[in-house]
Structures are given as structure tokens and as C-alpha cells.
ZALO-295841 format. One record per atom (N, C-alpha, C): residue number from 0; residue in three letters; x, y, z. Coordinates in Angstrom, 1 decimal. Last residue first. Example, Ala and Ser with C-alpha at 12.3 -4.5 7.8 and 13.67 -1.06 7.14 Angstrom:
! ZALO-295841
{site 1,"ser",{12.8,-2.2,7.1}}
{site 1,"ser",{13.7,-1.1,7.1}}
{site 1,"ser",{12.9,0.0,7.9}}
{site 0,"ala",{13.2,-5.7,7.8}}
{site 0,"ala",{12.3,-4.5,7.8}}
{site 0,"ala",{13.2,-3.3,7.8}}
! end
This chain:
! ZALO-295841
{site 111,"val",{4.1,1.6,-14.5}}
{site 111,"val",{4.2,1.3,-13.1}}
{site 111,"val",{5.2,0.2,-12.9}}
{site 110,"gln",{3.7,4.0,-16.8}}
{site 110,"gln",{4.4,2.7,-16.6}}
{site 110,"gln",{4.7,2.6,-15.1}}
{site 109,"ala",{0.3,5.3,-16.9}}
{site 109,"ala",{1.8,5.5,-16.7}}
{site 109,"ala",{2.4,4.1,-16.5}}
{site 108,"lys",{-2.2,5.2,-19.4}}
{site 108,"lys",{-1.6,4.7,-18.2}}
{site 108,"lys",{-0.1,5.0,-18.1}}
{site 107,"glu",{-4.0,8.0,-20.6}}
{site 107,"glu",{-2.9,7.0,-20.9}}
{site 107,"glu",{-2.3,6.5,-19.6}}
{site 106,"lys",{-7.3,8.3,-19.4}}
{site 106,"lys",{-6.0,8.8,-19.6}}
{site 106,"lys",{-5.1,7.6,-20.0}}
{site 105,"val",{-10.7,8.8,-20.4}}
{site 105,"val",{-9.6,7.8,-20.0}}
{site 105,"val",{-8.2,8.4,-20.4}}
{site 104,"gly",{-12.5,11.7,-19.2}}
{site 104,"gly",{-12.1,10.7,-20.2}}
{site 104,"gly",{-10.9,9.9,-19.7}}
{site 103,"tyr",{-13.4,13.2,-17.1}}
{site 103,"tyr",{-12.4,13.8,-17.9}}
{site 103,"tyr",{-12.0,12.9,-19.1}}
{site 102,"lys",{-15.5,11.8,-15.8}}
{site 102,"lys",{-15.6,13.2,-15.9}}
{site 102,"lys",{-14.6,13.8,-17.0}}
{site 101,"arg",{-14.9,9.1,-16.0}}
{site 101,"arg",{-16.2,9.5,-16.5}}
{site 101,"arg",{-16.2,11.1,-16.7}}
{site 100,"glu",{-12.4,9.2,-14.7}}
{site 100,"glu",{-12.5,8.8,-16.2}}
{site 100,"glu",{-13.8,9.2,-16.8}}
{site 99,"met",{-13.1,9.9,-12.1}}
{site 99,"met",{-12.3,10.8,-12.9}}
{site 99,"met",{-12.4,10.5,-14.4}}
{site 98,"arg",{-14.5,7.6,-11.4}}
{site 98,"arg",{-15.2,8.9,-11.4}}
{site 98,"arg",{-14.4,9.9,-12.3}}
{site 97,"lys",{-12.4,5.7,-11.6}}
{site 97,"lys",{-13.6,5.6,-12.5}}
{site 97,"lys",{-14.4,6.9,-12.5}}
{site 96,"ile",{-10.7,6.7,-9.5}}
{site 96,"ile",{-10.3,6.7,-10.9}}
{site 96,"ile",{-11.4,6.6,-11.9}}
{site 95,"lys",{-12.4,6.2,-7.3}}
{site 95,"lys",{-11.9,7.6,-7.6}}
{site 95,"lys",{-11.5,7.7,-9.1}}
{site 94,"arg",{-12.7,3.5,-7.3}}
{site 94,"arg",{-13.9,4.3,-7.4}}
{site 94,"arg",{-13.5,5.7,-7.9}}
{site 93,"asp",{-10.0,2.7,-6.8}}
{site 93,"asp",{-10.7,2.4,-8.1}}
{site 93,"asp",{-11.9,3.2,-8.4}}
{site 92,"cys",{-9.7,3.9,-4.3}}
{site 92,"cys",{-8.8,4.3,-5.4}}
{site 92,"cys",{-9.5,4.0,-6.7}}
{site 91,"val",{-11.5,2.4,-2.8}}
{site 91,"val",{-11.6,3.9,-2.9}}
{site 91,"val",{-10.9,4.4,-4.1}}
{site 90,"arg",{-10.6,-0.3,-3.1}}
{site 90,"arg",{-12.0,0.1,-3.4}}
{site 90,"arg",{-12.1,1.6,-3.7}}
{site 89,"ile",{-8.0,-0.1,-2.0}}
{site 89,"ile",{-8.2,-0.5,-3.4}}
{site 89,"ile",{-9.6,-0.1,-3.9}}
{site 88,"ile",{-8.5,0.6,0.6}}
{site 88,"ile",{-7.7,1.5,-0.2}}
{site 88,"ile",{-8.0,1.2,-1.7}}
{site 87,"glu",{-9.9,-1.7,1.4}}
{site 87,"glu",{-10.6,-0.4,1.4}}
{site 87,"glu",{-9.9,0.6,0.5}}
{site 86,"glu",{-7.8,-3.5,1.4}}
{site 86,"glu",{-9.0,-3.7,0.5}}
{site 86,"glu",{-9.8,-2.5,0.4}}
{site 85,"cys",{-6.2,-2.4,3.3}}
{site 85,"cys",{-5.7,-2.5,2.0}}
{site 85,"cys",{-6.9,-2.7,1.0}}
{site 84,"gln",{-7.8,-2.9,5.6}}
{site 84,"gln",{-7.5,-1.5,5.2}}
{site 84,"gln",{-7.0,-1.5,3.7}}
{site 83,"ala",{-7.7,-5.7,5.6}}
{site 83,"ala",{-8.9,-5.0,5.4}}
{site 83,"ala",{-8.7,-3.6,5.0}}
{site 82,"lys",{-4.9,-6.2,6.1}}
{site 82,"lys",{-5.5,-6.6,4.9}}
{site 82,"lys",{-6.8,-5.9,4.6}}
{site 81,"asn",{-3.4,-3.2,7.5}}
{site 81,"asn",{-3.8,-4.6,7.6}}
{site 81,"asn",{-4.5,-4.9,6.3}}
{site 80,"cys",{-0.7,-0.8,7.0}}
{site 80,"cys",{-2.1,-1.3,6.9}}
{site 80,"cys",{-2.3,-2.8,7.1}}
{site 79,"leu",{1.8,0.2,6.9}}
{site 79,"leu",{1.2,0.1,8.2}}
{site 79,"leu",{-0.2,-0.5,8.2}}
{site 78,"gly",{2.4,0.5,4.3}}
{site 78,"gly",{3.1,-0.5,5.0}}
{site 78,"gly",{2.6,-0.7,6.4}}
{site 77,"ile",{1.0,2.7,3.5}}
{site 77,"ile",{0.4,1.4,3.2}}
{site 77,"ile",{1.1,0.3,4.0}}
{site 76,"his",{0.7,5.5,5.5}}
{site 76,"his",{1.6,4.6,4.8}}
{site 76,"his",{1.0,3.3,4.7}}
{site 75,"ala",{0.2,8.2,7.2}}
{site 75,"ala",{-0.5,7.5,6.1}}
{site 75,"ala",{0.6,6.8,5.2}}
{site 74,"tyr",{1.3,9.9,9.0}}
{site 74,"tyr",{1.2,8.4,9.4}}
{site 74,"tyr",{0.5,7.6,8.3}}
{site 73,"glu",{1.2,12.4,7.9}}
{site 73,"glu",{2.5,11.8,8.2}}
{site 73,"glu",{2.5,10.4,8.6}}
{site 72,"lys",{-1.6,12.9,7.9}}
{site 72,"lys",{-0.9,12.6,6.7}}
{site 72,"lys",{0.5,12.0,6.9}}
{site 71,"lys",{-3.4,11.1,10.5}}
{site 71,"lys",{-2.7,12.3,10.0}}
{site 71,"lys",{-1.9,11.9,8.8}}
{site 70,"val",{-6.0,8.7,9.6}}
{site 70,"val",{-4.8,9.1,10.3}}
{site 70,"val",{-4.3,10.4,9.8}}
{site 69,"arg",{-7.8,7.2,8.1}}
{site 69,"arg",{-8.3,8.0,9.3}}
{site 69,"arg",{-7.1,8.3,10.2}}
{site 68,"met",{-7.4,6.0,5.7}}
{site 68,"met",{-6.8,5.3,6.9}}
{site 68,"met",{-7.3,6.0,8.2}}
{site 67,"ile",{-8.6,7.8,4.0}}
{site 67,"ile",{-9.0,6.4,4.0}}
{site 67,"ile",{-8.6,5.7,5.3}}
{site 66,"gly",{-7.1,10.1,4.7}}
{site 66,"gly",{-8.5,10.1,4.9}}
{site 66,"gly",{-9.1,8.7,5.0}}
{site 65,"ser",{-4.6,9.4,3.7}}
{site 65,"ser",{-4.8,9.6,5.2}}
{site 65,"ser",{-6.2,9.7,5.6}}
{site 64,"leu",{-5.2,9.2,1.0}}
{site 64,"leu",{-4.8,8.0,1.7}}
{site 64,"leu",{-5.0,8.2,3.2}}
{site 63,"leu",{-5.6,11.9,0.4}}
{site 63,"leu",{-6.7,10.9,0.2}}
{site 63,"leu",{-6.4,9.7,1.1}}
{site 62,"arg",{-3.1,12.8,0.9}}
{site 62,"arg",{-4.2,13.3,1.7}}
{site 62,"arg",{-5.4,12.4,1.6}}
{site 61,"tyr",{-1.8,11.4,-1.1}}
{site 61,"tyr",{-1.5,11.0,0.2}}
{site 61,"tyr",{-2.5,11.7,1.2}}
{site 60,"ala",{-2.9,12.8,-3.3}}
{site 60,"ala",{-3.1,11.3,-3.2}}
{site 60,"ala",{-2.8,10.9,-1.8}}
{site 59,"asn",{-1.8,15.3,-3.0}}
{site 59,"asn",{-3.2,15.1,-2.8}}
{site 59,"asn",{-3.6,13.6,-2.6}}
{site 58,"arg",{0.9,14.6,-3.6}}
{site 58,"arg",{0.6,15.2,-2.3}}
{site 58,"arg",{-0.9,15.0,-2.0}}
{site 57,"arg",{0.8,13.8,-6.2}}
{site 57,"arg",{1.2,12.9,-5.2}}
{site 57,"arg",{0.7,13.4,-3.8}}
{site 56,"ser",{-2.2,15.1,-7.8}}
{site 56,"ser",{-0.8,15.2,-7.4}}
{site 56,"ser",{-0.5,14.1,-6.3}}
{site 55,"met",{-4.2,13.0,-9.9}}
{site 55,"met",{-4.1,14.0,-8.9}}
{site 55,"met",{-2.6,14.1,-8.5}}
{site 54,"trp",{-4.0,11.6,-12.2}}
{site 54,"trp",{-5.3,12.0,-11.8}}
{site 54,"trp",{-5.3,13.0,-10.7}}
{site 53,"gly",{-1.5,10.7,-13.3}}
{site 53,"gly",{-1.8,12.1,-13.4}}
{site 53,"gly",{-3.3,12.5,-12.9}}
{site 52,"asp",{-0.6,8.2,-12.8}}
{site 52,"asp",{-1.3,8.4,-14.1}}
{site 52,"asp",{-1.9,9.8,-14.2}}
{site 51,"lys",{0.5,8.5,-10.3}}
{site 51,"lys",{1.4,8.3,-11.4}}
{site 51,"lys",{0.7,8.5,-12.8}}
{site 50,"trp",{-1.8,8.9,-8.7}}
{site 50,"trp",{-0.9,10.0,-8.9}}
{site 50,"trp",{0.0,9.8,-10.1}}
{site 49,"ile",{-3.3,6.5,-9.0}}
{site 49,"ile",{-3.9,7.8,-8.9}}
{site 49,"ile",{-3.0,8.9,-9.2}}
{site 48,"ala",{-1.5,4.4,-9.0}}
{site 48,"ala",{-2.1,4.7,-10.3}}
{site 48,"ala",{-2.8,6.1,-10.2}}
{site 47,"asp",{-0.9,4.0,-6.3}}
{site 47,"asp",{0.1,4.7,-7.1}}
{site 47,"asp",{-0.5,5.2,-8.5}}
{site 46,"phe",{-3.2,2.5,-5.5}}
{site 46,"phe",{-2.9,3.9,-5.0}}
{site 46,"phe",{-2.0,4.7,-5.9}}
{site 45,"his",{-2.7,0.1,-6.8}}
{site 45,"his",{-3.9,0.9,-7.1}}
{site 45,"his",{-3.8,2.3,-6.6}}
{site 44,"lys",{-0.2,-0.6,-5.7}}
{site 44,"lys",{-0.4,-0.5,-7.1}}
{site 44,"lys",{-1.6,0.3,-7.5}}
{site 43,"his",{-0.9,-0.7,-3.0}}
{site 43,"his",{0.1,0.3,-3.5}}
{site 43,"his",{0.0,0.5,-5.0}}
{site 42,"ala",{-2.5,-3.0,-2.9}}
{site 42,"ala",{-3.1,-1.7,-2.6}}
{site 42,"ala",{-2.2,-0.5,-3.1}}
{site 41,"lys",{-0.6,-5.0,-3.6}}
{site 41,"lys",{-1.8,-4.7,-4.5}}
{site 41,"lys",{-2.4,-3.3,-4.2}}
{site 40,"lys",{1.1,-4.8,-1.4}}
{site 40,"lys",{1.6,-4.6,-2.7}}
{site 40,"lys",{0.5,-4.2,-3.7}}
{site 39,"arg",{-0.7,-5.5,0.7}}
{site 39,"arg",{-0.1,-4.1,0.7}}
{site 39,"arg",{0.4,-3.8,-0.7}}
{site 38,"ala",{-1.3,-8.1,0.1}}
{site 38,"ala",{-2.4,-7.1,0.0}}
{site 38,"ala",{-1.8,-5.7,0.0}}
{site 37,"asp",{1.2,-9.3,0.5}}
{site 37,"asp",{0.6,-9.3,-0.8}}
{site 37,"asp",{-0.5,-8.2,-1.0}}
{site 36,"arg",{1.3,-8.9,3.3}}
{site 36,"arg",{2.3,-8.3,2.4}}
{site 36,"arg",{1.8,-8.2,1.0}}
{site 35,"glu",{-0.8,-10.6,4.1}}
{site 35,"glu",{-0.8,-9.2,4.4}}
{site 35,"glu",{0.1,-8.4,3.5}}
{site 34,"glu",{0.2,-13.1,3.2}}
{site 34,"glu",{-1.1,-12.6,2.7}}
{site 34,"glu",{-1.2,-11.1,2.9}}
{site 33,"gln",{2.5,-13.4,4.7}}
{site 33,"gln",{2.6,-13.2,3.3}}
{site 33,"gln",{1.3,-12.6,2.7}}
{site 32,"thr",{2.0,-11.5,7.7}}
{site 32,"thr",{2.0,-12.7,7.0}}
{site 32,"thr",{2.2,-12.4,5.5}}
{site 31,"ser",{3.8,-9.5,10.2}}
{site 31,"ser",{2.9,-9.7,9.0}}
{site 31,"ser",{3.1,-11.0,8.4}}
{site 30,"tyr",{4.4,-7.4,13.0}}
{site 30,"tyr",{4.4,-8.7,12.4}}
{site 30,"tyr",{3.5,-8.7,11.2}}
{site 29,"gln",{6.1,-4.3,13.5}}
{site 29,"gln",{4.9,-5.1,13.4}}
{site 29,"gln",{5.2,-6.4,12.7}}
{site 28,"lys",{7.8,-1.9,13.4}}
{site 28,"lys",{7.6,-2.7,14.6}}
{site 28,"lys",{6.3,-3.5,14.6}}
{site 27,"tyr",{8.6,-0.7,11.1}}
{site 27,"tyr",{7.2,-0.4,11.6}}
{site 27,"tyr",{6.9,-1.1,12.9}}
{site 26,"ile",{11.3,-1.5,11.1}}
{site 26,"ile",{11.0,-0.1,11.0}}
{site 26,"ile",{9.6,0.2,11.5}}
{site 25,"ile",{11.2,-4.3,11.3}}
{site 25,"ile",{11.9,-3.6,12.3}}
{site 25,"ile",{11.5,-2.1,12.3}}
{site 24,"asn",{8.7,-6.6,10.8}}
{site 24,"asn",{9.3,-5.4,10.2}}
{site 24,"asn",{9.9,-4.6,11.3}}
{site 23,"tyr",{8.8,-10.0,10.9}}
{site 23,"tyr",{8.7,-8.9,11.8}}
{site 23,"tyr",{9.5,-7.7,11.1}}
{site 22,"ile",{6.9,-12.5,9.3}}
{site 22,"ile",{8.0,-11.6,9.2}}
{site 22,"ile",{7.8,-10.4,10.2}}
{site 21,"ile",{5.7,-15.7,8.8}}
{site 21,"ile",{5.7,-14.5,9.6}}
{site 21,"ile",{7.0,-13.8,9.5}}
{site 20,"asp",{5.4,-18.1,7.5}}
{site 20,"asp",{5.7,-16.9,6.7}}
{site 20,"asp",{5.6,-15.6,7.4}}
{site 19,"cys",{6.5,-21.3,7.7}}
{site 19,"cys",{6.0,-20.2,8.6}}
{site 19,"cys",{6.4,-18.9,7.9}}
{site 18,"glu",{7.6,-22.4,5.4}}
{site 18,"glu",{6.4,-23.0,6.1}}
{site 18,"glu",{5.7,-22.0,7.0}}
{site 17,"pro",{9.9,-21.2,4.4}}
{site 17,"pro",{8.6,-20.6,4.1}}
{site 17,"pro",{7.4,-21.3,4.7}}
{site 16,"tyr",{10.8,-20.5,7.8}}
{site 16,"tyr",{10.3,-19.9,6.5}}
{site 16,"tyr",{10.7,-20.9,5.4}}
{site 15,"asn",{11.6,-21.1,10.3}}
{site 15,"asn",{10.9,-22.2,9.6}}
{site 15,"asn",{10.4,-21.7,8.2}}
{site 14,"val",{12.5,-18.8,11.5}}
{site 14,"val",{13.5,-19.8,11.0}}
{site 14,"val",{12.9,-20.9,10.2}}
{site 13,"cys",{10.9,-15.9,10.5}}
{site 13,"cys",{10.8,-17.1,11.2}}
{site 13,"cys",{11.9,-18.1,10.6}}
{site 12,"arg",{12.8,-12.9,10.2}}
{site 12,"arg",{11.9,-13.9,9.6}}
{site 12,"arg",{12.0,-15.2,10.4}}
{site 11,"tyr",{13.1,-9.4,10.7}}
{site 11,"tyr",{13.2,-10.7,11.2}}
{site 11,"tyr",{12.3,-11.7,10.6}}
{site 10,"tyr",{14.8,-6.9,8.7}}
{site 10,"tyr",{13.6,-7.5,9.2}}
{site 10,"tyr",{14.0,-8.9,9.9}}
{site 9,"glu",{16.1,-3.9,7.2}}
{site 9,"glu",{16.2,-5.1,8.0}}
{site 9,"glu",{14.9,-5.6,8.5}}
{site 8,"gly",{15.0,-2.6,4.0}}
{site 8,"gly",{15.6,-2.6,5.3}}
{site 8,"gly",{15.7,-3.9,6.0}}
{site 7,"phe",{13.7,-3.2,1.6}}
{site 7,"phe",{13.2,-2.1,2.5}}
{site 7,"phe",{13.8,-2.1,3.8}}
{site 6,"gln",{15.0,-5.3,0.5}}
{site 6,"gln",{14.9,-4.1,-0.3}}
{site 6,"gln",{14.5,-2.9,0.6}}
{site 5,"gly",{16.7,-6.7,3.5}}
{site 5,"gly",{15.9,-6.8,2.2}}
{site 5,"gly",{15.9,-5.4,1.5}}
{site 4,"ser",{18.2,-8.9,5.7}}
{site 4,"ser",{18.2,-7.6,5.1}}
{site 4,"ser",{17.6,-7.7,3.7}}
{site 3,"lys",{17.4,-10.6,8.8}}
{site 3,"lys",{17.6,-10.5,7.3}}
{site 3,"lys",{17.7,-9.1,6.9}}
{site 2,"lys",{17.6,-12.6,11.6}}
{site 2,"lys",{17.6,-11.2,11.1}}
{site 2,"lys",{18.1,-11.3,9.6}}
{site 1,"glu",{15.2,-15.0,12.6}}
{site 1,"glu",{16.6,-14.7,12.1}}
{site 1,"glu",{16.5,-13.4,11.4}}
{site 0,"met",{13.5,-16.6,15.2}}
{site 0,"met",{13.5,-15.6,14.2}}
{site 0,"met",{15.0,-15.3,13.9}}
! end
């Protein structure tokens, strides 16, 4: 493993990267593959749409996230999710947005 610095802080990356795509996140003390990191990015995009598009406050969106993850609000962070949890976040967020659109009409999308 070699220590690197990125957009979200320091991490360790396999010396055989990109053939070996394992990264160790120092902040969260966890290993992840590229597939898991891609799932987190996608989940964040769907989650952010709930509050950035004005469907609910950011605070309430994080309450929703903590419910999906079944953790206290202070531990609700997509960076801690595995691929299955990310898929559940996407399903719940999309369902929530569709319900809100049926109830209140389609909103103008925020620039994400």
C-alpha cells in the first residue's frame, strides 16, 4: 500500500493500482473497491437531489438517511455504506421523489 492524498483526505492505495483497485480510507478506517466507490457516488447523487431540489431540508434528508441506514443521525454518511446499502438509498430516494412529484408536481431540478 502507498499513501496518497486526494480530494477527501489521505488514503492508502494498492501499489498495483489500477489492476488492484483496493483503497483504504484513513478517515473511515475501511477498505473499498472501485465498484463500492462508484455505488457511493451514485447514491450521493440521488440523495442530494432530495434536498438540493428542495423536496425537503438538508436536515430532514439526513434524518431520512439515518433511517435508511438504521443508525443515529451523526453516523449517517454515505461514505460508510457498502454497495447494498447504496442501492437501498437510491431506491428509497427515488421512491420519495416520485411520491413528492405526484403530490406537489414536478420541480425544476437544481444544478448538481
